[in-house]
C-alpha positions, 0 to 999 in steps of 0.5 A: 723603680719599685718592686715591693714583694711581702713575703710571709713564712710559708706553711708547714706542709701537709703530713697526713697524707690519707685520702678522703672522699670528698663528702668527708671532706666538705662536711669538715670544712662546713663545721670549720668555716660554718658554711653549707654547701650545695651539690648532689651526691653523685656529683662528688661520690667519684672523689677520694682525695686528700684534705686541705691543709688545716692552715689554709684559708677557706678561700686555698680551700675552695681553690684546692679543691678546684684544682684537684677536682675541676669542680666549679665553687660559687657562692651564692649567699655569704654562707653558702656554696653551690658546687656545679661540674662543668662539661666532662671536655673541660675538667683541667688536670689535677694539679699541685698547689697553684697560685693563691687568689681570693676567688671572685665571687659571682653575683650574677650568672647567666646574665643576658645568656651563658656565658655571661656573668658579672662579679662582686669586683664590679666586672662583666665576665664574657667566657666564649666557650661557655656562650649561649647565643645572642640576636644576630650573632652566629658566633660570640664575637667579643666586642660585639657581644658587650654591646648588649649591656646596659650602658655600652653601644655604637652610634655608628654599629661599627666595634672600632667605635664603641661608646661606653657611658657617653665615652670615645673609642679610645678612650676605652682600654683594651688587652690581650693578655696585658698587651694593650691592643689601638686596633680592635676591628677587621672590616675596618670596624664591622667586626672583632679583631679578636679571633673567639676560639681561643678566649678563655675570658673577657672581662669587662668595666664601666667603673670601679676598674682595678687600679692596675689598669690605667690609660683609659677614661673610659671603660676597659675590655680585658681578654685573656687565653690563659688557663689555671691549668694545663687542659687536654690537648683540643682543637677547633675549626669554623668558618662563616660567610666572611673568614675561615679560623682555626685554633689548637692547644698542644699538651706538650707535657704535664706542665706546658702547653703550646696554643695557636690560632689564626682566622683569615678572610677569602673577602679577595677571593669571592664575594659572599651576601655577607660582604657585599652587605659589609662591603656597602657599609663600610665604603659609604662616602669614601674615596672609593665610592665618592671621588672628591665630588668630581661629578664629570667623570665616570670612574671605573673601580676595583677593591681587593681586600682582605683581613687577617690575625694570629694568636700563639701562646706557651705556657710552662709551670715550674715546679709547683710555685712558679709559671712562664708565659709567652704570648704573641699576636697579629692583625692585619687589614688591607686593601687595595683600591685601582680606579680609571676613567671610561677611556682608560687614559687615566688610572690610580692604584690607592691602597691602606694598611692597618695592623698591630702586633704585639708580644708578651712574657708574663711570670708569675710565681706562689712565694707561700700560700698567701703571697704572689708575684705577677711580672708582666713585659709586654711590646705593642706596635701599631701602623696605619699606612695609606697611599692615596693617588690622584687621576686628574694629575700627577699626584701621589699621597702617603700617609703614616701613622704609628704608636709603640708602646713598651709596658712594665708590669709588677703585681703583688698579691697578699691574702692576709685572711679570709676577709681581708686581701693587699696588692701593690705593684708597679707599671712603667710605660714608654709609648712613642708615636711617629706621623708622616706624610709626603706629597710628590707634587709639589714635594712636601715632606714632613715628619714628627715624633713624639714620646712620653714615659710615665711610671705608676706605683699602685696600692688596692685592698679587697675587704670581705665581711665574715657574712659575706655580705659586704665587698670592698676594693679599694685602690691607689694609682699614682701616676708619674709623667716623667717628661713633665714632670707630673704626679696625677693620682686616681683614687678607685672604689667599689663597695658591694653589700647584699641587702637582703639573699635576693637584692643587693646594692653597689655604689663606684667611683673612679678617676683616671687619666690617659695621654693617648688619644684619637684625633681627626686632621682631615676627614679625607685623611687614609683614604677617608675609611680609617681617618683617625690617628693616634697622638699624645698629649703634650700638657699644651694644646693637646692635654691630659685626659682626665675622668672623674664617675661616679655609680650606684645601684641595685640588683635584684635576682630571684630564680626566674627573675634578674632586674639592675638598676644603675645610676652614674654621673660622668665629667671628662676633662682635656678631650680635642674637638678634633677627637669628636669627629666633628663635621660641621663648622668645628671640624677645622677648629681646634678646641679643648674643652670636656663632656658630661654624661649623667644617666640611668641604665635598667636590665629586666630578666625574666625565664621560663625554663629553657626559655628567656627574654630581657629588656634593657633601657638606658637614658642619659645626656651627654654635653659638652663644653667648649669654653672658648667657642661662642657657644660654650654647652651643647650636646654631644656628637654621642649623644644619644639620649634614650635607648632600648633593646628587647629580647627572647631566646629558647635554649634546649639541649643542642637547640638555640634561637634568639630573636631581638630589637635594638632602638635608639634615638638619632644621635645629633647633627648640624643642619645649614642655617641657608642655602647661601654660602658664605666667603665668596661661596667656600663656606656653609652656613651652619646653625648652632653645633648639633641643633637636631637629631637624626630620626630614630635607628630600629633594628630586628636580628636573628640568630639560631644554632644546633649542635651534634656531638660525632664521638666522645670530644667531637662537636659540629655545630651549625649557627645561622644569623640575620642582622636587620632582618627586615632591611630597615634603612638607618640613616646613622650620620648625616653631614653638608658639602659644597657640590662641586658642580654647581656649588650648592650644599648636598646633603650626604648621609651613610646608612645602616648595614642592609639585610645582612646573612651570615651562616656558620659552621664550626668543627671541635675536636 
């Protein structure tokens, strides 16, 4: 096992012992480092403290001052740093020297809304606690919020099918405090499985991701609930028309805290208009609403559905240089369906259970002012379990798909000077997947288990020029798959250069791979609801997926204008046709191939005081290549060539309101060539794959909220939102099947979410 820790000699302790006004300290730093601080006198007048050590680098001085005062230090240009004061209740408790880190400079603050920013390292950061407002959302649902960013969308409105630059959902890496998550949605994909109350920060990467992040050929979403300092105790409670949630963080000592949160739906107790709309959307064309096409019998159906999630975290600072954290997360969905015929002479009871549990131990230490180590050990377990009973006969089908992922990650961070940092590390993963099926009549049992062990060495360097105009992050991830005796090398690169105070240029590229993916064996699997199952690559008929991506773009930013333009090319090889959700002539074929995406993303944002508006536009071409198929090149199932969104929001003091619209071209669909069936009436004669497109999608969404301060540290917020304000009936999927009654071809449409209101109330204290 590789474990490299570079330790430099510690800088001597500061001996001045003299407290000075913060304004004097800032003036001294300005002269020493040739920079300028921008601040209001009243923001710094109250602080008197010992100055940082003279041997500290600029970044370490800023980090020290942030910890001592709770003020935010943000680079505006290479030589100008803005000082701002956060909300009073969020000021951290002053602590002694903490773990060193290069401050991540903010390129864009208020991206779309408050609480969303873009950093110099190319990542988007979402801070739910600073969240402003977005159309259609009452709470900062993390995975719904990220779909507002150009290049990120869902072709079927679910957050369990998020497409980042044309990729599939399973090609994205989702982590929670370092734990890989395989289940990301409640209600089988309509709302996020991550409670937004405890979330501190969400990092989203479309390209040029850190070399420490592997096992994804598309995007990365990293959710963190950790804080750099031990905050005061605080709690929150929130309820909407689907569920109730709570969060509490208790400061158990000056150096420790305990956090726990929970959320549970009350959909099994009573049905709200929100639940009815969600239920109608997600259970279309499943075993609940369509019993295998049998048109001659009428069935009574009763379903019971609920979900819950919970998290827990304990943080303990040990001395002045070490910190230990324990994390636990659980996500659970349950569905029970009782069905009978009219005479109640036959009945069945089917159910579906889906859960993901994870645990994590994290230790980080500060060896000296320039070197730190972070060690993370985690375990994630996912299981999808279904029982399907048939009314017509005495047949019972049990299906189970489970995945267990054990991981160890070691990160070493070294600050060489103000302009150079070097990171290295090691990662080990052992991933096992088990599939189980049992039919009682006739008796059939199948069980399989696959396992892969992967090692990775990571090198990463970050360079910044003295004038702060150029930022370069270059990394290399070297993977070794033990079971295949195979090496895979993944270079990463990101360059950000300020052409002027208002214009920056960015170029990024990466090569990545992944061994875990989702496939569909049969559309009826797992009650036809969550029909995807996880599977491991075997380096044969289930190849390792590999991707390469390059992107370049410009950003223009002034006080009131923001314009971003990005162009990208992405290619992913090693995909399986079973992972692409085909419902045509390719549904039962086992093909391996690739897809490539060429696209452009545009954002234009304008502020008018408390009012701001934005426009997003994306254009892309997403094509498959299956070399063994008679027509190797055709449009991807996720090829949405054009997307457009327009929104406006007003935010003044405690009142917020937003209205926005989304439009995109329809996804590809394969139509029958004729009404004549093939193979003695058992097969549809199709045109070439994805020969047509569905009609355009259009939706208008609305949100508003108001917040009251109850007393010093307590607030009450009420929010109201409507999805699909004009109740537009969009077709988001279409396939064809043979009607069992008259042996005719039947068109099956899946419709979008109808008009859906939601109301939430949140109390913080």
